[in-house]
C-alpha positions as CSV (number, residue, x, y, z in Angstrom):
1,M,21.3,8.4,-15.5
2,A,18.3,10.6,-14.9
3,M,17.8,11.5,-11.2
4,S,14.3,10.0,-11.2
5,E,15.5,6.6,-12.6
6,P,15.6,3.9,-9.8
7,L,18.9,2.3,-9.2
8,D,17.4,-1.1,-8.7
9,A,14.1,-2.8,-9.6
10,P,11.6,-1.6,-7.0
11,S,10.5,-4.0,-4.3
12,P,7.1,-3.9,-2.6
13,Y,8.8,-5.1,0.5
14,T,11.1,-2.4,1.9
15,T,10.2,-1.8,5.6
16,P,12.7,-3.7,7.8
17,P,11.2,-6.7,9.7
18,S,10.1,-6.4,13.3
19,S,12.6,-7.0,16.1
20,G,9.8,-8.4,18.3
21,P,10.0,-11.7,20.1
22,P,10.1,-14.9,18.0
23,S,6.8,-16.5,17.1
24,S,5.6,-19.7,18.6
25,G,3.1,-20.2,15.7
26,P,3.5,-22.0,12.4
27,P,6.0,-21.0,9.8
28,S,5.1,-17.9,7.9
29,S,3.4,-18.4,4.5
30,G,3.9,-14.8,3.7
31,P,6.8,-13.3,1.8
32,P,10.4,-14.0,2.9
33,S,12.1,-11.8,5.4
34,A,12.6,-9.0,3.0
35,G,10.5,-6.6,5.1
36,R,7.0,-5.3,5.1
37,L,4.7,-4.7,2.2
38,T,4.6,-1.0,1.5
39,A,1.7,1.2,0.6
40,P,2.9,1.5,-3.0
41,G,3.5,-2.2,-3.1
42,F,0.0,-2.9,-1.8
43,A,-1.5,-0.6,-4.4
44,A,0.5,-2.2,-7.2
45,L,-0.9,-5.7,-6.4
46,K,-4.2,-4.7,-8.1
47,A,-2.5,-5.1,-11.4
48,S,-1.6,-8.7,-10.6
49,G,-5.3,-9.7,-10.8
50,G,-5.1,-11.7,-7.5
51,K,-7.3,-11.1,-4.5
52,L,-6.0,-9.1,-1.5
53,T,-6.7,-10.1,2.0
54,M,-6.9,-8.0,5.2
55,V,-7.9,-8.6,8.7
56,T,-8.7,-6.1,11.4
57,A,-6.8,-6.9,14.6
58,Y,-6.1,-5.1,17.9
59,D,-3.4,-7.0,19.8
60,Y,0.0,-8.5,19.4
61,A,-0.9,-12.3,19.3
62,L,-3.8,-12.2,16.8
63,A,-2.0,-9.7,14.6
64,R,1.1,-11.9,14.7
65,W,-0.8,-15.1,13.7
66,A,-2.7,-13.4,10.9
67,D,0.6,-12.0,9.5
68,E,2.1,-15.5,9.7
69,A,-0.9,-16.9,7.8
70,G,0.0,-14.6,4.9
71,V,-2.5,-11.7,4.7
72,E,-1.4,-8.7,2.8
73,G,-2.8,-6.1,5.2
74,V,-3.6,-5.7,8.9
75,L,-6.0,-2.9,9.9
76,V,-6.0,-1.5,13.4
77,G,-9.7,-0.4,13.3
78,D,-11.6,2.1,15.4
79,S,-14.0,-0.8,15.7
80,L,-12.0,-1.7,18.8
81,S,-14.4,0.7,20.5
82,M,-17.0,-2.0,20.1
83,V,-15.1,-5.3,19.8
84,V,-12.6,-4.7,22.6
85,Q,-14.1,-2.0,24.8
86,G,-17.7,-3.1,24.5
87,R,-19.1,0.3,23.4
88,E,-22.2,0.7,21.2
89,N,-20.4,2.5,18.3
90,T,-16.9,3.5,17.1
91,L,-17.1,7.1,18.4
92,H,-15.8,6.6,21.9
93,V,-12.3,5.4,21.1
94,T,-9.6,8.1,21.4
95,L,-6.4,8.8,19.4
96,D,-4.3,7.7,22.4
97,E,-6.1,4.4,22.6
98,M,-5.7,3.8,18.8
99,I,-2.0,4.5,19.2
100,Y,-1.8,2.1,22.2
101,H,-3.3,-0.8,20.1
102,A,-1.5,0.1,16.9
103,E,1.9,0.0,18.7
104,M,1.2,-3.6,19.7
105,V,0.1,-4.6,16.2
106,G,3.0,-2.8,14.6
107,R,5.5,-4.8,16.7
108,A,3.7,-8.0,15.8
109,V,3.6,-7.8,12.0
110,E,6.6,-8.5,9.9
111,H,5.3,-8.9,6.4
112,A,1.9,-7.3,5.9
113,L,1.0,-3.6,5.4
114,V,-0.3,-2.1,8.7
115,V,-3.0,0.6,8.5
116,V,-4.5,2.5,11.4
117,D,-7.9,4.1,11.5
118,M,-8.0,7.8,12.4
119,P,-10.7,8.0,15.1
120,F,-13.5,10.5,15.3
121,P,-12.9,13.5,15.2
122,S,-9.1,13.4,14.7
123,F,-9.3,14.3,11.0
124,H,-12.2,16.8,11.1
125,L,-10.2,19.6,12.9
126,G,-8.5,21.1,9.9
127,K,-5.8,19.9,7.6
128,H,-2.9,20.8,9.9
129,K,-4.4,19.0,12.9
130,A,-5.1,16.0,10.7
131,I,-1.4,15.9,9.7
132,E,-0.4,16.3,13.3
133,N,-2.7,13.4,14.5
134,A,-1.7,11.1,11.6
135,G,1.9,11.9,12.2
136,R,1.6,10.9,15.9
137,I,0.3,7.5,14.7
138,L,3.2,6.9,12.4
139,K,5.8,8.2,14.8
140,K,4.6,6.3,17.9
141,T,3.9,2.9,16.1
142,R,5.5,0.8,13.4
143,C,2.4,1.3,11.2
144,Q,2.8,2.6,7.7
145,A,-0.6,4.2,6.7
146,V,-3.8,5.7,8.1
147,K,-7.4,5.2,7.1
148,L,-10.1,7.8,7.2
149,E,-13.8,7.7,6.4
150,G,-14.8,9.9,3.5
151,G,-14.6,10.7,-0.2
152,V,-15.5,14.0,-1.8
153,D,-15.9,15.7,1.6
154,Q,-12.5,14.5,2.8
155,A,-10.6,14.9,-0.4
156,D,-8.7,18.0,0.8
157,T,-7.7,16.2,4.0
158,I,-6.5,13.2,2.1
159,A,-4.5,15.4,-0.3
160,A,-2.9,17.2,2.7
161,L,-1.9,14.0,4.4
162,T,-0.4,12.5,1.3
163,S,1.4,15.7,0.6
164,A,3.0,15.4,4.0
165,G,4.2,11.9,3.1
166,I,1.5,10.0,5.0
167,P,-0.1,7.2,3.0
168,V,-3.9,7.2,3.2
169,M,-6.5,4.4,2.7
170,A,-9.9,5.9,2.1
171,H,-13.2,4.5,3.3
172,C,-16.4,4.9,1.2
173,G,-19.9,3.6,1.5
174,L,-21.2,3.1,5.1
175,R,-19.2,5.3,7.4
176,P,-19.7,4.0,11.0
177,Q,-18.4,7.3,12.5
178,N,-21.5,9.0,10.9
179,V,-23.9,6.6,12.7
180,H,-25.9,9.4,14.4
181,Q,-26.3,11.4,11.2
182,L,-27.3,8.3,9.2
183,G,-29.7,7.1,11.9
184,G,-28.1,3.7,12.0
185,Y,-25.9,1.3,10.0
186,K,-27.5,1.1,6.5
187,V,-26.5,-0.1,3.1
188,H,-25.5,2.9,0.8
189,R,-27.2,2.6,-2.6
190,D,-26.5,6.0,-4.3
191,E,-24.2,4.6,-7.0
192,E,-23.3,8.0,-8.5
193,Q,-22.3,9.4,-5.1
194,L,-20.3,6.3,-4.2
195,L,-18.4,6.6,-7.5
196,A,-17.8,10.3,-7.0
197,D,-16.4,9.6,-3.5
198,A,-14.2,6.9,-4.8
199,M,-12.9,9.0,-7.6
200,A,-12.3,12.0,-5.3
201,A,-10.3,9.8,-2.9
202,Q,-8.2,8.4,-5.7
203,S,-7.6,11.9,-7.2
204,A,-6.6,13.2,-3.7
205,G,-3.8,10.5,-3.5
206,A,-5.3,7.6,-1.6
207,F,-3.5,4.4,-2.3
208,A,-6.5,2.1,-1.7
209,M,-10.0,2.3,-0.4
210,V,-12.4,0.3,1.7
211,L,-15.9,-0.1,0.3
212,E,-18.4,-1.0,3.1
213,C,-22.0,-2.1,2.9
214,I,-22.7,-1.1,-0.7
215,P,-24.5,-3.1,-3.4
216,S,-22.3,-5.6,-5.2
217,A,-23.0,-4.0,-8.6
218,A,-21.9,-0.6,-7.4
219,A,-18.7,-2.1,-5.9
220,Q,-18.0,-3.9,-9.2
221,R,-18.4,-0.6,-11.1
222,I,-16.1,1.3,-8.8
223,T,-13.5,-1.4,-8.8
224,S,-13.4,-1.4,-12.6
225,E,-13.1,2.4,-12.8
226,V,-10.5,3.2,-10.2
227,R,-6.8,2.4,-10.5
228,I,-6.3,1.7,-6.8
229,P,-7.3,-1.5,-4.9
230,T,-10.8,-1.7,-3.4
231,I,-11.2,-3.7,-0.2
232,G,-14.7,-4.9,0.4
233,I,-16.6,-5.5,3.5
234,G,-20.2,-6.3,2.7
235,A,-19.6,-5.1,-0.9
236,G,-19.6,-8.3,-2.9
237,A,-16.9,-10.5,-4.5
238,A,-15.9,-8.1,-7.3
239,C,-13.7,-5.9,-5.0
240,D,-9.9,-6.4,-5.3
241,G,-9.8,-7.7,-1.8
242,Q,-11.7,-8.4,1.3
243,V,-11.4,-7.5,5.0
244,L,-12.9,-9.1,8.1
245,V,-12.5,-8.4,11.8
246,I,-10.4,-11.2,13.1
247,N,-12.7,-11.8,16.0
248,D,-15.6,-12.3,13.6
249,L,-13.5,-14.6,11.4
250,L,-12.6,-16.7,14.4
251,G,-16.1,-16.9,15.8
252,I,-15.4,-15.0,19.0
253,T,-17.7,-12.1,18.4
254,S,-19.8,-10.9,21.3
255,G,-23.3,-9.8,20.3
256,Y,-24.7,-9.0,16.9
257,V,-22.9,-10.5,13.9
258,P,-23.4,-8.6,10.6
259,R,-24.7,-10.4,7.5
260,F,-21.4,-9.9,5.6
261,V,-19.4,-11.9,8.2
262,K,-18.3,-15.5,7.6
263,A,-16.9,-17.3,10.7
264,Y,-14.2,-19.7,9.8
265,A,-14.1,-21.2,13.3
266,D,-16.3,-21.4,16.5
267,L,-13.7,-20.4,19.1
268,K,-16.4,-18.9,21.3
269,T,-17.8,-22.3,21.9
270,E,-14.3,-23.8,22.4
271,I,-13.3,-21.0,24.9
272,H,-16.5,-21.6,26.8
273,A,-16.0,-25.3,27.0
274,S,-12.3,-25.0,27.9
275,V,-13.1,-22.6,30.8
276,K,-15.9,-24.9,32.0
277,H,-13.4,-27.8,31.9
278,F,-10.9,-25.7,33.9
279,I,-13.5,-24.9,36.5
280,S,-14.5,-28.5,36.8
281,D,-10.9,-29.7,37.2
282,V,-10.1,-27.2,39.9
283,R,-13.2,-28.0,41.9
284,D,-12.7,-31.7,41.5
285,G,-9.1,-31.6,42.5
286,Q,-7.9,-32.7,39.1
287,F,-5.8,-29.5,38.5
288,P,-3.1,-28.9,39.3
289,N,-1.4,-32.3,39.7
290,A,2.2,-33.4,40.0
291,E,3.2,-32.6,36.5
292,H,2.1,-28.9,36.9
293,G,4.2,-28.3,40.1
294,Y,7.8,-28.1,41.3
295,E,9.9,-30.2,43.7
């Protein structure tokens, strides 16, 4: 037998399941307890022709429930700077804060691939520093891959990370970490540059890429020309998959909601009504009553 020949048929699920506390949610509709979806397994799903689903989550409970629902990927996004911390952009979040949240999500997820954003400027400090920072993420969490913004300009960094055994998801199109240079959050329409970025990321070893806020036709062209999965957010339906921030999906976004968001619930209204009900019950002496106390 040749040394490179696998002993068994490869499985996309090889990472052992989490040893976290049992779930109180519904039964999982994801894969059986064979372990987590791996980066190569995630990449291979493009060939199946089905659509991939990802959510961005920042805490144990929501990541756990999304995993149980059956998403293929969970992203711990640097958008936590805005969604969780209430900042005006993604630049404020630190590497230590990303690791803090990624550790929670990593313990929660049993089936999906977990990817962590590399925050600004953790991958702009040279290849060796990028490897050190990405290595810290993988060592201190149960997450399996990192994501970084860039294409042609970050190809060397992507190649260095993958050479060090760190799976990388690329991010092309709108790059929120470049907000000051761009002058705001804008749709990117230079199709040739977008394609060059996507090809450079693929050639450097990225296993997948996010396409953010680009014309649908450009996303369709890129998706048809690259071998790795494209995950769209504001990039049309032709991408291999879609990602939404779970807070947006659930309707608990505070402030501006981008055009590309679809809320599948209105939990903000439900939360507001429930808290108002609690306040009323306490003030009217309706809570707590006998069933909520001890003898």
